[in-house]
C-alpha positions in Angstrom: 0.0 0.2 -0.5 1.5 3.6 -1.1 0.7 6.2 1.6 1.3 9.4 0.1 2.3 12.8 2.2 -0.3 14.2 3.8 -1.4 17.6 1.6 -3.3 19.8 4.2 -7.2 20.0 2.7 -10.5 20.7 3.4 -13.6 20.9 1.8 -16.2 23.9 1.5 -20.0 22.4 1.6 -23.4 23.7 2.3 -26.8 22.0 3.2 -27.7 23.7 -0.6 -27.0 24.9 -3.7 -27.2 29.0 -3.5 -25.6 28.9 -0.1 -22.4 30.9 -1.1 -19.9 27.7 -1.4 -18.4 29.3 -4.5 -18.3 32.2 -2.5 -16.4 31.1 0.4 -14.1 28.7 -1.6 -13.0 30.9 -3.9 -12.4 33.8 -1.2 -10.3 30.9 1.4 -8.4 30.3 -1.6 -7.3 33.4 -2.4 -7.5 34.9 0.7 -4.5 31.6 1.8 -2.4 32.6 -1.5 -2.8 36.8 0.0 -0.9 35.1 2.9 2.0 33.4 0.5 0.2 29.9 0.3 0.6 27.8 -2.6 -3.0 27.0 -3.0 -4.4 23.7 -4.7 -8.0 24.4 -6.3 -10.5 21.7 -6.4 -14.4 21.2 -7.2 -16.6 18.4 -6.9 -18.3 17.2 -9.7 -18.6 18.2 -13.9 -18.9 21.8 -13.3 -16.3 23.9 -15.5 -17.3 27.4 -14.5 -16.1 27.6 -10.7 -12.9 26.1 -11.5 -12.2 29.1 -13.5 -12.5 31.8 -10.7 -10.8 29.2 -8.4 -7.7 29.3 -10.5 -8.3 33.3 -10.6 -7.9 32.9 -7.0 -4.9 30.6 -6.8 -2.9 31.1 -10.2 -3.1 27.3 -10.3 -5.5 25.5 -12.7 -8.4 24.7 -11.0 -9.5 21.0 -11.2 -12.0 18.6 -10.7 -13.0 15.5 -8.8 -15.9 13.4 -9.8 -16.8 9.9 -8.9 -19.0 9.5 -11.0 -17.2 9.8 -14.4 -14.1 8.7 -13.1 -14.8 6.0 -10.6 -14.1 6.5 -6.5 -10.8 5.1 -7.0 -9.6 7.8 -9.1 -10.8 11.1 -6.8 -7.5 11.0 -4.3 -4.7 10.2 -7.2 -6.2 12.8 -9.0 -6.3 15.0 -5.6 -2.8 14.4 -5.0 -2.0 15.1 -9.0 -3.3 18.4 -8.7 -1.9 19.1 -5.2 1.9 18.4 -5.8 4.0 21.0 -4.6 1.1 22.6 -2.7 0.7 23.8 1.5 -2.8 23.2 1.1 -5.9 22.2 -0.9 -9.3 23.3 -0.8 -12.2 21.6 -2.3 -15.5 22.9 -3.4 -18.7 20.9 -2.8 -21.3 20.1 -5.3 -24.7 20.8 -4.6 -26.3 20.0 -1.3 -23.2 18.0 1.2 -25.2 14.8 0.6 -26.8 15.3 -2.9 -25.2 12.7 -5.8 -26.2 11.7 -9.1 -29.7 10.6 -9.1 -30.5 7.0 -7.9 -26.9 6.1 -7.3 -27.1 6.6 -3.4 -23.6 8.9 -2.1 -22.0 8.6 -5.3 -20.3 11.6 -6.7 -21.7 13.6 -3.7 -19.7 16.2 -1.4 -20.0 13.7 1.1 -18.2 11.2 -0.9 -15.4 12.9 -1.9 -14.8 14.2 1.4 -14.5 10.9 2.9 -12.7 9.3 0.2 -10.0 12.7 0.7 -9.8 11.9 4.3 -10.8 15.6 4.4 -12.7 17.7 7.4 -15.8 19.7 5.8 -16.8 23.1 6.5 -20.7 23.7 6.0 -21.7 27.0 4.9 -25.0 27.9 6.3 -27.1 30.8 4.6 -28.5 31.8 8.1 -30.5 34.8 6.4 -33.9 33.6 6.7 -33.2 31.9 10.6 -31.6 32.4 14.2 -32.0 28.8 16.4 -33.1 26.5 14.0 -29.5 26.4 12.7 -28.6 24.2 15.4 -30.8 21.7 14.1 -29.6 22.4 10.8 -26.0 21.6 11.3 -26.8 19.0 14.0 -28.4 17.1 11.4 -25.7 17.0 8.6 -23.1 16.7 11.2 -24.5 13.7 12.7 -26.1 11.7 9.2 -23.3 10.2 7.8 -20.8 9.4 11.0 -17.9 9.1 8.5 -18.6 12.3 7.3 -16.1 15.1 9.9 -17.7 18.4 9.7 -15.1 20.6 11.6 -16.9 23.7 11.5 -19.5 26.3 10.3 -19.3 29.2 8.0 -22.5 31.4 8.8 -23.4 33.4 5.8 -25.6 35.9 4.7 -26.3 37.3 8.5 -27.9 40.4 8.9 -26.7 42.0 11.8 -24.5 41.8 15.3 -27.6 40.5 17.1 -28.3 37.9 14.6 -24.8 36.6 15.2 -25.5 36.1 18.4 -28.5 34.5 18.1 -26.9 32.1 15.7 -23.8 31.6 17.9 -25.7 31.2 21.0 -27.9 28.1 19.2 -24.9 26.5 17.9 -23.5 26.5 21.0 -25.1 23.2 21.8 -24.1 21.3 18.6 -20.3 21.3 19.5 -19.7 22.4 15.9 -17.3 25.4 16.0 -18.5 28.6 13.7 -15.3 29.8 12.2 -17.1 32.4 10.3 -19.8 34.6 9.9 -20.3 37.0 6.5 -22.5 39.7 6.2 -24.2 40.1 3.0 -21.8 41.8 0.5 -23.4 42.4 -3.0 -19.6 43.3 -4.4 -18.7 39.9 -4.4 -21.6 38.6 -6.4 -20.7 37.1 -9.9 -23.6 37.4 -13.0 -25.2 34.1 -13.9 -27.0 32.9 -16.9 -28.6 30.1 -18.3 -26.1 27.9 -17.6 -24.7 28.9 -14.2 -21.9 31.7 -13.5 -20.4 33.7 -16.2 -17.2 32.0 -17.0 -14.0 34.2 -16.1 -12.5 34.0 -19.9 -16.0 36.2 -20.5 -15.3 39.0 -17.7 -11.7 39.0 -17.0 -11.5 42.4 -15.2 -14.7 42.2 -13.3 -13.6 38.9 -12.3 -10.5 39.7 -10.6 -12.3 42.5 -9.0 -14.9 39.9 -7.4 -12.6 37.1 -6.4 -10.3 39.9 -4.7 -13.8 40.9 -2.8 -14.1 37.6 -1.9 -10.9 37.4 0.0 -11.3 40.8 1.5 -14.6 39.0 2.9 -13.3 35.8 4.0 -10.2 37.5 5.7 -12.6 39.9 7.7 -15.2 37.2 8.5 -13.2 34.0 8.6 -10.9 32.4 11.2 -8.4 31.7 9.0 -5.3 30.2 11.4 -8.3 27.8 12.4 -9.5 26.9 9.0 -5.6 26.1 8.3 -5.6 24.2 11.7 -8.7 22.0 10.6 -6.8 21.2 7.0 -4.0 20.0 8.8 -5.9 17.7 10.7 -7.0 15.8 7.3 -5.6 11.9 7.2 -2.9 10.4 4.7 -3.8 9.1 1.7 -3.3 5.4 0.9 -2.3 6.1 -2.8 -0.4 7.7 -5.5 -1.1 10.4 -7.4 -1.8 10.4 -10.8 0.8 10.7 -13.9 -0.9 11.0 -17.4 2.9 9.6 -18.7 1.9 6.4 -16.3 -1.2 5.8 -17.1 -0.4 5.4 -20.6 2.4 3.1 -20.1 1.5 -0.2 -22.4 1.2 -2.6 -18.8 -1.3 0.1 -17.6 -3.5 0.6 -20.4 -4.2 -2.9 -20.3 -5.6 -3.1 -17.1 -7.6 0.2 -17.7 -8.9 0.3 -21.2 -7.9 -1.0 -24.7 -6.0 1.6 -27.0 -3.6 0.7 -30.1 -0.1 0.4 -29.4 1.9 3.9 -30.0 3.2 4.3 -33.3 6.6 6.3 -33.9 6.9 9.7 -36.0 6.7 12.9 -35.0 4.3 14.3 -32.7 1.5 15.5 -34.7 0.3 19.1 -34.1 -3.6 18.9 -32.0 -5.6 22.0 -31.9 -7.7 22.9 -29.3 -10.5 25.8 -29.5 -10.2 28.1 -26.3 -10.9 31.4 -25.7 -14.4 33.0 -24.2 -16.6 30.6 -26.5 -15.0 27.7 -25.6 -13.9 27.6 -21.7 -14.9 24.1 -21.1 -12.0 21.8 -20.7 -10.7 19.2 -17.8 -6.7 19.8 -17.5 -5.9 16.1 -17.7 -7.1 16.0 -21.4 -4.0 18.3 -22.4 -2.0 16.2 -20.3 -2.9 13.2 -21.8 -2.8 14.0 -25.1 0.9 15.4 -24.7 2.0 12.3 -23.0 0.4 10.5 -25.7 3.1 12.2 -28.2 0.7 14.9 -29.4 1.9 18.4 -29.9 -1.1 20.1 -28.3 -1.7 24.0 -29.6 -4.3 26.4 -28.7 -6.3 28.7 -31.0 -9.7 30.8 -30.6 -12.1 31.0 -33.1 -13.8 34.4 -32.3 -10.2 35.8 -33.2 -7.7 33.5 -34.8 -8.7 33.1 -39.0 -6.9 30.0 -39.6 -6.0 27.1 -37.8 -2.5 26.7 -36.3 -0.2 25.8 -39.0 0.5 21.9 -39.8 -2.7 21.0 -37.8 -3.3 17.2 -37.8 -6.1 16.9 -35.5 -9.1 19.1 -34.1 -10.8 19.4 -30.3 -13.6 22.0 -30.2 -15.0 21.0 -26.6 -17.7 22.8 -24.4 -18.7 26.6 -24.0 -21.0 28.8 -24.8 -21.0 29.6 -28.8 -25.0 30.6 -28.6 -23.8 33.7 -26.6 -21.1 34.3 -29.3 -23.0 32.8 -32.6 -22.8 36.1 -34.1 -19.1 36.7 -33.7 -18.3 32.6 -34.8 -20.3 33.2 -37.8 -18.6 36.4 -39.3 -15.2 34.6 -38.8 -15.8 32.7 -42.0 -12.2 32.2 -42.9 -12.0 30.0 -40.0 -15.3 28.0 -40.8 -13.5 27.0 -44.0 -10.7 26.0 -42.3 -12.4 23.8 -40.3 -14.9 22.4 -42.7 -12.1 21.5 -45.0 -9.2 20.1 -42.4 -12.7 17.6 -41.6 -13.3 17.1 -45.2 -9.3 16.0 -45.3 -9.9 13.0 -43.2 -8.4 14.5 -40.3 -9.8 13.5 -36.8 -12.0 15.8 -35.2 -13.7 15.7 -31.4 -16.4 17.9 -30.6 -18.3 17.8 -27.5 -21.4 19.8 -26.8 -20.6 24.1 -27.9 -18.1 22.1 -30.2 -21.2 19.7 -31.7 -23.0 23.1 -32.3 -20.0 24.8 -34.1 -19.9 22.4 -36.4 -23.6 22.0 -37.3 -24.6 23.9 -40.7 -26.1 26.4 -38.6 -26.8 27.8 -35.2 -29.9 29.8 -34.1 -29.8 30.6 -38.1 -26.1 31.9 -38.4 -24.1 29.6 -40.7 -21.3 27.5 -38.3 -18.9 25.4 -39.9 -21.3 22.8 -41.4 -19.1 20.0 -40.9 -22.6 18.0 -40.0 -25.8 18.4 -41.7 -27.8 19.4 -38.9 -29.1 22.7 -37.5 -28.8 23.7 -33.7 -30.8 25.8 -32.0 -31.9 27.3 -28.4 -34.6 26.4 -26.1 -36.1 26.9 -23.1 -35.5 23.6 -21.9 -32.5 22.5 -19.8 -31.0 18.6 -20.4 -29.0 18.1 -17.1 -27.2 14.9 -15.7 -25.1 12.1 -15.7 -24.8 9.9 -18.2 -24.0 5.9 -18.8 -22.9 5.5 -22.8 -21.9 3.0 -24.9 -19.8 3.7 -28.1 -22.6 2.9 -31.0 -19.9 3.0 -33.9 -16.2 2.5 -34.1 -15.1 6.2 -34.0 -11.7 8.3 -33.2 -12.5 8.1 -29.8 -13.7 5.1 -29.2 -14.3 1.5 -31.0 -18.3 0.2 -31.0 -19.1 -1.2 -27.5 -16.8 0.6 -25.1 -18.9 2.1 -22.6 -17.9 5.7 -21.0 -19.4 7.6 -18.6 -20.0 11.2 -19.4 -22.3 14.3 -18.4 -25.1 16.7 -20.3 -25.4 20.3 -19.7 -27.0 22.3 -22.6 -30.8 24.2 -23.5 -29.9 23.6 -27.1 -31.4 21.1 -29.4 -29.8 19.8 -32.9 -31.7 18.6 -35.4 -30.1 16.6 -38.4 -30.7 17.5 -42.1 -32.9 15.3 -44.5 -29.2 14.6 -46.0 -26.9 13.8 -43.5 -25.0 11.1 -45.4 -22.4 8.7 -43.8 -23.2 9.9 -40.2 -23.9 7.4 -37.7 -24.8 8.0 -33.9 -22.2 8.4 -31.4 -23.2 7.0 -28.2 -26.4 5.0 -27.0 -27.7 5.6 -24.0 -28.1 3.2 -21.0 -29.1 5.3 -18.2 -31.2 7.7 -17.1 -33.2 6.6 -20.4 -32.3 4.7 -23.8 -31.5 6.7 -26.5 -29.0 7.1 -29.4 -27.0 10.7 -29.5 -24.3 12.5 -31.2 -22.8 12.1 -34.7 -19.8 9.5 -36.2 -19.0 10.7 -39.5 -15.8 9.6 -41.4 -12.9 10.8 -38.9 -15.2 13.6 -36.9 -17.1 12.7 -33.5 -19.6 15.0 -32.2 -21.8 14.9 -29.2 -23.3 16.8 -26.5 -21.7 14.3 -23.7 -18.5 15.5 -21.8 -16.2 13.3 -20.8 -13.0 13.1 -18.2 -10.6 10.8 -20.0 -8.7 10.2 -16.6 -11.3 7.2 -16.3 -10.3 6.1 -20.1 -7.1 7.1 -20.7 -6.7 5.1 -24.3 -8.9 7.9 -26.0 -5.8 10.4 -25.6 -3.7 7.8 -27.3 -6.2 6.4 -29.9 -7.1 10.0 -31.1 -3.1 10.7 -31.2 -2.7 8.0 -33.2 -5.7 9.0 -35.4 -3.9 12.1 -36.1 -0.7 10.3 -37.1 -2.1 8.3 -39.6 -4.5 10.0 -40.8 
């Protein structure tokens, strides 16, 4: 058994969404960084937006810990990978502390991740409409699962000094210490829209100011030494840090998933879309592509009129193309370059926003036209974890291979009457049976967000297709 050095860490959780987790977690990260600590930021679940604020607060890549997408066994290794060389780690939870994947018990909940990390929990409670009842709420959460250690409470949206006194008196009976009290502070609010907070990349200056305000609020209202002491009480982890190169070694791949053997040759250049319209990505994807032998380069479809010179493969991840549809459509030279690359047979992988970008049109505006399909915004939110199986052989998976993913969108894609050789990408096993996405030549486009750390052979497969196509 491998026992890794203990990284001080704590989990910031809440009884429900909207309690102030992001404000407290981001503010705590920034406040600790102000004190010269190297802070490792993490987010429970598939959320792409909060890690952007975490990165702004710490100067390090925000990373996700998702027990559904990656499996419980990878939570510890991925945490240690992100926390290498850090003084302390802060993990922001998801939804309510005990909320997880629908119908799966504790799977993917903040509570499960806290247990897997052997980390104490700080419960952020919105106290705006209660006084003595706060004690019942905290007692219930602290006693629900004896394996979850709630090490303290931070009271949020406290109205006055008198309100604070009442709350503290009530909590004295619970034995759970109050580690912070925060008043209402509009300056720390971050704007939201149809899929949550507005990403950092779209509001850089305002985001910097908001994160600074969060840090100041936490500094003023929280007992930072007590929070650091709590983090230092986390238990040791009996696992080794995840490593992209190690998991792509032939012996490791044979145990984890099938993948083609590596082919010698120059590193193929793989272009990865970025910029404000395409902000959704997991850092481990790029690390795996690089470890598999690729030369990964970034480009911005809003600004760049051509793909990077020598591009052999293309990855367009998630984001908000519907917000930037006019600008993306106006960049006709790049749209043509993407279509030409796909037509040439080069591997292309697109997730959610990338799927929309490859369509013929989005909300009536011309897109790349790689797929004979029209995309449009709707008022219906599609959200949730998915258990999928590959329907067709593609640049990402062989037919019959299983993969877990996540959907999160308010758009629909309607195939044209002349879809030609396109075949479905995935067959959904749960929560409902259906097919989804497109596989066409070497193009794989789907709404499904996946985490390649769970199936590292995907990266190897894509890189080798780029070498040989």
